[in-house]
N, C-alpha and C positions, 0 to 999 in steps of 0.2 A: 743400737740404742733405742730403748722404749720410751719415746717422748711422752706418751700418755701417762706412763707410770711415774715419770720424773718431773713432769711439769704440772704445777697446781696453780691455776689462776684464782688468786684470792680476791682481787679487787679489779673490776673492769668498769671504767668510767667512760661513757661515750658523750661527746658533745660536738657540736658543729660550730665552726667559725669561718669567717671570710678573710682570706689573704689575697688581695687582688681579686681574681675571678674564681679562685679555687675554693671548693667546699671540702673541708677536711674533717675526718673523725679521729679522735685520739683515744687510745686504749692504754690505761695504766695498769700493768700487770706485775705480779711477783712470780718470777719463774724460779723453779727449784731444780738445780743440778744436784741430784741426791739430796743432801741436807743443806746445801749451800743456796742461800737466797740471793737472787739477782733482780733487783728492782728494774723494771724496763718501761719504756714508752714506745708505742707503735703508732705512727702517723700514717693514715690511709686517705688518699684522695678519693672523694666521693664521686659517683657517677662515671667512674672509669672501670671498665671490666678488666680484671686481672692486671692491675698496674705492675710495673717492675718494682722490686723492693731491694733496699740496700741495708746490709748490716753495718752499722757504724761502730768502730772500735776506738776507744779513747786512748790517749797517750799515757805517758809514764806517771808513776806515783798514784796517790789516792784520788784520781780524777774521776768525777762522777759522770753520769750519762749526759749531762748538760755541758760538760767541759770545765767544771768548776772544782775547787777543793777548798780547804780551810784557809789557804793563803791567797786565793784569787777568785774573783767572780767576774766572768765575762760572757758566759753562755754561748761560746762559739759553736759547740756541737748542737745545742738547741736551735740556734739560728740556722745552722747548716741543714738540719732535718726539716725545719719549717720552709726553708728556701726550696728544698727538693720537693716537698709536698705541693707547694704552689706551682710547680712545674709538672705535676702529675706523677710524682715518684714517691712511693711509700718508703718508710724506713723504720728500722728497729734499733734503738740504742739502749744501753743497759749500764747499771752500776757495777763496778768491780766488786769482787767478793769481800775485799777488805775495806770498803767504804764504811766509815763510822756509822753504826746503827744497823748495818746489814747483817753481819755475822760476827761472832766473837772469835777472832783469829789472832794469835800472837805473831809478831813480826817474824820470829824464828821459824814459824811453820809455813810462811808464804813461799811458794815455788813459782818460777816463771812458767813452767809447763802446766800448772793449774790455771794460769791466766789463758793459756792457749786452749785448754780444755773447756773453759767457760765460754770462750768465743765460739768454739766448735759446737757446743751445746746450743747456743743461741741460733747458730746457722741451721742446725738440724731442726730446731723449732720452726724456723721460717719455711724450711723445705716441706714440712707437713701441712702448712697452711695453704689450702687450695684457692684462697682468694687472690693469690699473687701469680704473676707471670715470671719473667726472667729474674734471676737472683744475682746480686752483686755483693761484694765486700769492699768497704772503704776503711782503711786503717790510717789513723792520724798519729804522726810521730812514732813512739814505740809501738803503737797499735798497727803501724804498717808491717812490722816484722811479725807480730801476732797474726795479722790477717794473711800474710804469706803462708804461714804454717797451716792455717785452716784451708786456704785455697789450694794448697798442694794435694790435699786429700779429699776434695769434694768437686763435684761437677757444678760449675757456675758460669754465668755469662761473661763476667769480667771482674777484674781486681783493680782497685784504685789506691795508690799510695799517695798520701798527702803529707808533705813535710817529713818524709821518712829518711832516717839515717842510712848511709850506705855501708858502714863499717861496723865491726863488732864493738860492743859497748866498752870493752877493755881498751881497745885501741883509741876510742874517743876520750876516755878518761885520761890516758897517758898524754894524748895530744893536747888536751885542754890544760893539764897540769904543767906541761913543758912550756907553755906560753907564759906561765907565771913563775915557775921555780923548777930549774933543771934537777936539783937534788931530790925534791919530792917526786918528780916524775920518774926518776930512776928507781926510787924506793917502791913506788906504786907498781912499776913494771915487774919487780921481783915478787911482790905480793900477788899480782895477777897470775904470773906464771905458776906460783905455788898453788893457788886456788884451782887453776885449770888442771893441775896435776892431781887434784883430789885432796889436798891437804887443808886443814883448818889453820888459818893464820892467827897466831896468838900475840905476837909482838908487833905492835903497830905504832908508828909515829903518831903522837897525839893530833898532829895537824891533818892526818889522814883517817882518823878514827870515825868521822862522820860518814865517810865513804865505805870503809871496810870493817865497821863494827861487827862483832861475831854474829849478832842476830840476823844480819842481812846477807852474810856470806853464802848460805845455801841458795838463796834466790840469785845472787850475783853469779855464782858458779854456773848455774844453768843458763842464765841470760847471756853470759860472756861466751858461751860455746856456740852461739848462733851468729853467722855472718850474713846480713841482709843481701849483700850482692850475690852471694852463693845461693841463697834461698830463692830469690826472685828469678834466677836463671832456670829454676826447676819448674816454674809454673807453665801450665799448658793452656791457659786461657788468655783472652784479651787483657792488656794491661795499660793503664793510664798512670803516669807519674807526674805529680803536680808539686811545684815548689815556688814559693814567693821570694822576691829579691830583697825584702827587708826583714827576713827571718834572722834573728840573732842567735838562734839555737842550732839550726840546721842550714847548711849552705847550698847554693845552687849546684856546686860541684858534686854534692851528694846525689842529687837527682840525676846529674849527668852520668855518674858512675853506675847508678841503678839502671839507667837507660843502656849503657854500654853492656852491662851484664845480661840484659834482656833486649836485644837489638830490635825485636819486632814490636816493642812497646811504643806507646805514644808519649811524648815528653811535652809538658806544658809549663812554661815559666811565666809567672804572673808578676808583672811590675808593681811594686808597692805593697804587696801582701806580706804580712808578717807571720810568725809561727802560729798564732791563734786565729789566722785567716782574716784579720782585719786590715783595712787599707790605711797604713800609717807610714811615716817616714822612717828612715834608718836611724835617725838620731836617737841614741840609747834611752835617754830619760823619757821621751815621748813614747817610744816603743814599749818600754816597760810599763808606763802608766796605762797603756791600753789593756794590760792583763787584768786590771781591776776596774774596767769601765764597761759595764753591761749595756750601756746606751749605744755603743758603736755596733753598727750592723756588720756582717761579714762581707767580704769582697764579692761584688755581684758578677764579676767575670768568672769567678770560680763556679757559681751556680749555673751560669750559662754554659760553661764548658762541660760540666758534669751532665747537664741535660743532653748535650750533643753526643756524649759518649754512651750514655745509658739508653737502651732501646727497649 
Protein backbone atom coordinates (compact mmCIF):
# COMPACT_ATOMS: atom_id res chain seq x y z
CA UNK A 1 0.00 0.00 0.00
CA UNK A 2 1.37 3.40 -1.00
CA UNK A 3 0.48 5.52 1.98
CA UNK A 4 1.96 8.69 0.49
CA UNK A 5 -0.29 8.37 -2.51
CA UNK A 6 -3.43 7.58 -0.56
CA UNK A 7 -3.08 9.83 2.47
CA UNK A 8 -3.67 13.55 2.11
CA UNK A 9 -3.34 15.68 5.20
CA UNK A 10 -5.74 18.55 4.53
CA UNK A 11 -5.83 20.15 7.93
CA UNK A 12 -3.25 19.88 10.66
CA UNK A 13 -3.88 21.76 13.86
CA UNK A 14 -1.28 21.77 16.61
CA UNK A 15 -1.88 22.97 20.11
CA UNK A 16 -0.58 22.20 23.55
CA UNK A 17 -2.53 21.68 26.72
CA UNK A 18 -1.87 20.33 30.16
CA UNK A 19 -3.54 17.27 31.60
CA UNK A 20 -1.87 16.55 34.88
CA UNK A 21 1.84 16.85 34.09
CA UNK A 22 1.54 15.69 30.49
CA UNK A 23 2.08 18.13 27.63
CA UNK A 24 0.23 16.91 24.56
CA UNK A 25 -0.01 17.93 20.92
CA UNK A 26 -3.12 17.25 18.85
CA UNK A 27 -3.23 16.76 15.09
CA UNK A 28 -6.58 16.84 13.32
CA UNK A 29 -6.16 15.18 9.91
CA UNK A 30 -8.32 13.98 7.06
CA UNK A 31 -6.90 10.66 5.88
CA UNK A 32 -7.88 9.34 2.47
CA UNK A 33 -8.15 5.62 1.82
CA UNK A 34 -8.52 6.00 -1.92
CA UNK A 35 -11.52 8.33 -2.25
CA UNK A 36 -12.83 7.51 1.24
CA UNK A 37 -12.31 10.27 3.79
CA UNK A 38 -11.56 9.26 7.37
CA UNK A 39 -11.44 12.18 9.77
CA UNK A 40 -8.85 11.44 12.46
CA UNK A 41 -7.31 12.77 15.65
CA UNK A 42 -3.75 11.98 16.67
CA UNK A 43 -2.70 12.73 20.26
CA UNK A 44 1.05 12.83 20.89
CA UNK A 45 2.72 13.27 24.31
CA UNK A 46 5.36 15.97 24.04
CA UNK A 47 8.95 15.58 25.27
CA UNK A 48 8.82 11.78 24.94
CA UNK A 49 11.08 10.30 22.29
CA UNK A 50 9.24 7.74 20.13
CA UNK A 51 6.27 7.11 22.44
CA UNK A 52 4.20 3.95 21.96
CA UNK A 53 1.08 4.54 19.86
CA UNK A 54 -2.34 2.89 19.87
CA UNK A 55 -4.84 2.68 17.03
CA UNK A 56 -8.29 3.00 18.64
CA UNK A 57 -11.13 1.31 16.71
CA UNK A 58 -14.70 2.27 17.59
CA UNK A 59 -17.66 -0.04 18.17
CA UNK A 60 -20.70 -0.80 16.04
CA UNK A 61 -22.95 1.54 14.09
CA UNK A 62 -22.20 5.13 13.03
CA UNK A 63 -19.89 5.70 16.03
CA UNK A 64 -17.41 8.50 15.48
CA UNK A 65 -13.82 8.83 16.64
CA UNK A 66 -14.95 10.26 20.01
CA UNK A 67 -17.35 7.37 20.70
CA UNK A 68 -20.52 9.31 19.87
CA UNK A 69 -23.34 9.08 17.34
CA UNK A 70 -26.64 10.85 16.66
CA UNK A 71 -28.28 8.93 19.52
CA UNK A 72 -25.67 9.32 22.23
CA UNK A 73 -23.01 11.74 23.43
CA UNK A 74 -20.57 10.44 26.02
CA UNK A 75 -17.04 10.94 24.55
CA UNK A 76 -15.75 7.60 25.85
CA UNK A 77 -13.13 7.18 23.12
CA UNK A 78 -12.05 10.82 23.38
CA UNK A 79 -11.51 10.43 27.11
CA UNK A 80 -9.73 7.13 26.53
CA UNK A 81 -7.26 8.78 24.14
CA UNK A 82 -6.70 11.70 26.50
CA UNK A 83 -6.14 9.34 29.42
CA UNK A 84 -3.53 7.42 27.45
CA UNK A 85 -1.80 10.62 26.37
CA UNK A 86 -1.54 11.73 29.99
CA UNK A 87 0.36 8.47 30.60
CA UNK A 88 2.81 9.10 27.76
CA UNK A 89 0.99 6.99 25.14
CA UNK A 90 0.08 8.39 21.71
CA UNK A 91 -3.11 7.35 19.91
CA UNK A 92 -4.90 7.66 16.59
CA UNK A 93 -8.67 7.47 16.43
CA UNK A 94 -10.77 7.98 13.31
CA UNK A 95 -14.31 8.35 12.00
CA UNK A 96 -15.89 5.45 10.15
CA UNK A 97 -16.40 5.95 6.44
CA UNK A 98 -20.20 6.19 6.80
CA UNK A 99 -20.26 8.82 9.55
CA UNK A 100 -22.64 11.57 8.34
CA UNK A 101 -20.71 14.31 6.58
CA UNK A 102 -17.68 12.17 5.76
CA UNK A 103 -18.67 10.36 2.57
CA UNK A 104 -21.85 9.81 0.60
CA UNK A 105 -22.38 6.06 1.01
CA UNK A 106 -25.71 4.28 0.71
CA UNK A 107 -26.47 1.74 3.42
CA UNK A 108 -26.73 -1.01 0.80
CA UNK A 109 -23.14 -0.32 -0.25
CA UNK A 110 -21.60 -0.68 3.23
CA UNK A 111 -19.54 -3.83 3.75
CA UNK A 112 -17.97 -5.18 6.93
CA UNK A 113 -14.72 -5.88 5.13
CA UNK A 114 -14.54 -2.20 4.11
CA UNK A 115 -14.48 -1.36 7.81
CA UNK A 116 -11.60 -3.78 8.28
CA UNK A 117 -9.76 -2.23 5.34
CA UNK A 118 -10.16 1.29 6.77
CA UNK A 119 -8.74 0.16 10.11
CA UNK A 120 -5.86 -1.53 8.32
CA UNK A 121 -5.23 1.62 6.30
CA UNK A 122 -5.02 3.70 9.49
CA UNK A 123 -2.60 1.21 11.02
CA UNK A 124 -0.39 1.36 7.93
CA UNK A 125 -0.46 5.15 8.26
CA UNK A 126 0.86 4.85 11.83
CA UNK A 127 3.55 2.39 10.76
CA UNK A 128 5.00 4.96 8.35
CA UNK A 129 5.22 7.66 11.04
CA UNK A 130 8.77 7.57 12.42
CA UNK A 131 7.82 9.58 15.50
CA UNK A 132 6.43 6.50 17.24
CA UNK A 133 7.84 3.42 18.90
CA UNK A 134 5.84 0.26 19.58
CA UNK A 135 2.49 -0.06 17.81
CA UNK A 136 -0.71 -1.37 19.41
CA UNK A 137 -4.31 -1.88 18.35
CA UNK A 138 -7.25 -1.36 20.72
CA UNK A 139 -10.70 -2.40 19.54
CA UNK A 140 -13.85 -1.54 21.46
CA UNK A 141 -16.99 -3.70 21.13
CA UNK A 142 -17.39 -4.54 17.40
CA UNK A 143 -14.04 -2.80 16.94
CA UNK A 144 -12.47 -5.70 18.85
CA UNK A 145 -13.25 -8.07 15.98
CA UNK A 146 -12.14 -5.49 13.41
CA UNK A 147 -8.89 -5.05 15.32
CA UNK A 148 -8.28 -8.80 15.39
CA UNK A 149 -8.46 -8.89 11.60
CA UNK A 150 -5.89 -6.09 11.30
CA UNK A 151 -3.65 -7.63 13.96
CA UNK A 152 -3.66 -10.99 12.17
CA UNK A 153 -1.92 -9.49 9.16
CA UNK A 154 0.48 -6.99 10.74
CA UNK A 155 3.45 -6.96 13.05
CA UNK A 156 2.59 -5.12 16.27
CA UNK A 157 3.54 -5.09 19.93
CA UNK A 158 0.12 -5.96 21.30
CA UNK A 159 -3.64 -6.21 20.77
CA UNK A 160 -6.25 -5.00 23.27
CA UNK A 161 -9.89 -6.11 23.23
CA UNK A 162 -12.20 -3.90 25.28
CA UNK A 163 -15.82 -5.08 25.73
CA UNK A 164 -15.41 -7.41 22.76
CA UNK A 165 -18.06 -10.07 22.01
CA UNK A 166 -16.90 -13.68 21.85
CA UNK A 167 -19.44 -15.11 19.41
CA UNK A 168 -20.55 -14.47 15.83
CA UNK A 169 -23.10 -11.67 15.56
CA UNK A 170 -25.75 -14.05 14.21
CA UNK A 171 -25.50 -16.16 17.35
CA UNK A 172 -25.80 -13.03 19.47
CA UNK A 173 -28.92 -11.88 17.61
CA UNK A 174 -30.62 -15.25 18.07
CA UNK A 175 -29.68 -15.42 21.77
CA UNK A 176 -31.00 -11.93 22.46
CA UNK A 177 -34.24 -12.58 20.56
CA UNK A 178 -34.78 -15.90 22.32
CA UNK A 179 -34.77 -14.09 25.66
CA UNK A 180 -37.75 -12.07 24.39
CA UNK A 181 -39.67 -14.27 21.94
CA UNK A 182 -38.96 -17.89 20.98
CA UNK A 183 -40.90 -17.71 17.72
CA UNK A 184 -39.03 -14.63 16.49
CA UNK A 185 -35.73 -16.25 17.46
CA UNK A 186 -36.58 -19.36 15.41
CA UNK A 187 -37.52 -17.21 12.41
CA UNK A 188 -34.32 -15.18 12.75
CA UNK A 189 -32.25 -18.39 12.83
CA UNK A 190 -33.75 -19.44 9.49
CA UNK A 191 -33.04 -16.00 7.98
CA UNK A 192 -29.46 -16.06 9.23
CA UNK A 193 -28.83 -19.54 7.83
CA UNK A 194 -30.21 -18.41 4.47
CA UNK A 195 -28.05 -15.29 4.43
CA UNK A 196 -24.90 -17.23 5.34
CA UNK A 197 -25.69 -19.59 2.48
CA UNK A 198 -25.55 -16.59 0.16
CA UNK A 199 -29.25 -15.96 -0.39
CA UNK A 200 -31.01 -12.59 -0.25
CA UNK A 201 -33.85 -12.80 2.24
CA UNK A 202 -37.01 -11.21 0.85
CA UNK A 203 -39.81 -12.40 3.13
CA UNK A 204 -39.23 -10.96 6.59
CA UNK A 205 -41.49 -10.76 9.61
CA UNK A 206 -42.20 -7.03 10.14
CA UNK A 207 -40.93 -7.38 13.71
CA UNK A 208 -37.55 -8.45 12.31
CA UNK A 209 -37.36 -5.97 9.47
CA UNK A 210 -35.17 -3.47 11.34
CA UNK A 211 -32.55 -6.20 11.83
CA UNK A 212 -32.73 -7.85 8.43
CA UNK A 213 -33.91 -5.12 6.03
CA UNK A 214 -32.60 -5.76 2.50
CA UNK A 215 -30.22 -2.78 2.49
CA UNK A 216 -28.25 -4.09 5.49
CA UNK A 217 -28.08 -7.75 4.44
CA UNK A 218 -24.80 -7.52 2.45
CA UNK A 219 -23.08 -6.01 5.51
CA UNK A 220 -24.62 -8.55 7.89
CA UNK A 221 -23.71 -11.49 5.65
CA UNK A 222 -20.03 -10.59 5.85
CA UNK A 223 -20.16 -9.65 9.52
CA UNK A 224 -21.88 -12.90 10.53
CA UNK A 225 -19.20 -15.00 8.86
CA UNK A 226 -16.61 -13.97 11.49
CA UNK A 227 -16.36 -15.61 14.91
CA UNK A 228 -14.27 -13.54 17.38
CA UNK A 229 -13.22 -16.58 19.42
CA UNK A 230 -11.81 -18.20 16.30
CA UNK A 231 -10.12 -15.01 15.12
CA UNK A 232 -8.39 -14.17 18.41
CA UNK A 233 -6.93 -17.68 18.55
CA UNK A 234 -4.96 -16.86 15.38
CA UNK A 235 -3.13 -13.83 16.76
CA UNK A 236 0.63 -14.07 17.24
CA UNK A 237 1.07 -11.04 19.47
CA UNK A 238 0.54 -10.14 23.14
CA UNK A 239 -3.15 -9.85 23.99
CA UNK A 240 -5.04 -8.02 26.74
CA UNK A 241 -8.77 -8.73 27.14
CA UNK A 242 -10.71 -6.17 29.20
CA UNK A 243 -14.32 -6.40 30.36
CA UNK A 244 -16.41 -4.45 32.83
CA UNK A 245 -18.87 -6.08 35.24
CA UNK A 246 -21.69 -3.55 34.68
CA UNK A 247 -21.67 -3.83 30.89
CA UNK A 248 -25.28 -4.46 29.76
CA UNK A 249 -24.28 -5.23 26.16
CA UNK A 250 -21.33 -7.62 26.48
CA UNK A 251 -20.90 -10.03 29.38
CA UNK A 252 -17.94 -11.11 31.49
CA UNK A 253 -18.36 -14.59 30.06
CA UNK A 254 -17.54 -13.15 26.62
CA UNK A 255 -14.16 -12.02 27.90
CA UNK A 256 -13.64 -15.41 29.54
CA UNK A 257 -14.42 -17.21 26.28
CA UNK A 258 -11.98 -15.00 24.37
CA UNK A 259 -9.38 -15.76 27.03
CA UNK A 260 -10.04 -19.49 26.67
CA UNK A 261 -9.56 -19.19 22.91
CA UNK A 262 -6.26 -17.34 23.43
CA UNK A 263 -4.92 -18.88 26.67
CA UNK A 264 -1.70 -16.86 26.63
CA UNK A 265 -3.71 -13.63 26.76
CA UNK A 266 -4.08 -11.46 29.85
CA UNK A 267 -7.63 -11.15 31.22
CA UNK A 268 -8.73 -8.07 33.13
CA UNK A 269 -12.21 -7.78 34.69
CA UNK A 270 -12.96 -4.28 35.98
CA UNK A 271 -15.58 -4.03 38.70
CA UNK A 272 -18.22 -1.38 38.02
CA UNK A 273 -17.18 -0.47 34.45
CA UNK A 274 -19.93 -0.45 31.84
CA UNK A 275 -19.88 -0.79 28.05
CA UNK A 276 -18.82 2.79 27.41
CA UNK A 277 -16.02 2.51 29.96
CA UNK A 278 -17.74 4.58 32.66
CA UNK A 279 -17.92 3.64 36.34
CA UNK A 280 -21.66 3.17 36.90
CA UNK A 281 -23.90 0.62 38.68
CA UNK A 282 -25.62 -2.26 36.92
CA UNK A 283 -29.06 -0.73 37.52
CA UNK A 284 -30.36 -0.36 33.96
CA UNK A 285 -31.82 3.16 34.03
CA UNK A 286 -28.65 4.67 35.53
CA UNK A 287 -26.47 2.62 33.20
CA UNK A 288 -28.34 3.73 30.08
CA UNK A 289 -28.36 7.35 31.27
CA UNK A 290 -24.55 7.32 31.22
CA UNK A 291 -24.63 6.84 27.45
CA UNK A 292 -25.75 10.45 27.15
CA UNK A 293 -23.63 11.98 29.89
CA UNK A 294 -20.36 13.43 28.54
CA UNK A 295 -19.51 14.75 32.01
CA UNK A 296 -18.69 11.27 33.31
CA UNK A 297 -15.01 10.43 33.02
CA UNK A 298 -13.95 6.92 32.06
CA UNK A 299 -12.85 4.32 34.59
CA UNK A 300 -9.37 5.17 35.83
CA UNK A 301 -8.44 1.55 36.51
CA UNK A 302 -8.76 0.99 32.78
CA UNK A 303 -6.20 3.71 32.02
CA UNK A 304 -3.83 2.40 34.69
CA UNK A 305 -4.08 -1.17 33.40
CA UNK A 306 -3.55 -0.11 29.79
CA UNK A 307 -0.45 1.81 30.85
CA UNK A 308 0.92 -1.34 32.50
CA UNK A 309 0.31 -3.40 29.34
CA UNK A 310 1.65 -0.86 26.84
CA UNK A 311 5.42 -0.52 26.73
